[in-house]
N, C-alpha and C positions, 0 to 999 in steps of 0.2 A: 568260275562262276560269274564274275563281272563280264567276261567276254561273251557269254551266250545269253545274257540278259536275265538270268535267274534272279539276281539281286542287283538293285540299283545303287545301293549305298553301303558303306562300311558298317553302319549301324544295323542294316538288314542282315548282313552276313553274320555279324556278331550275335544277333538275337537268334538266328536260325541255328547256329552252332553252339549257343549258350556259353560264349566266351566274351571277354572284355573287348570293347570296340577299339581301345587304344592298342591292344595286342594285334588285332586284325590289321590295323593301319601299319604297324611296324613290320609285320610279316609281308604285307603287300609291297612296301618300300624295298625290303630285302630282295624280293623276287625281281624287281626292276634293276637293282644293283647287280645281281647275278648275271642278268642278260648283258649288261654293259661289260662286265669283266670277261665273260666268255667270248665276246667279240674281239677283244684285244689279243686273245691267244692265237 
């Protein structure tokens, strides 16, 4: 969603999905970590 410009901020994503913004931030950080780990393989 951030990639295509639908939502500009974590708060916007959280409000749209009706979840906590801190949870959205943690999940987004985990997606970046997964990319880093998959490159090492």
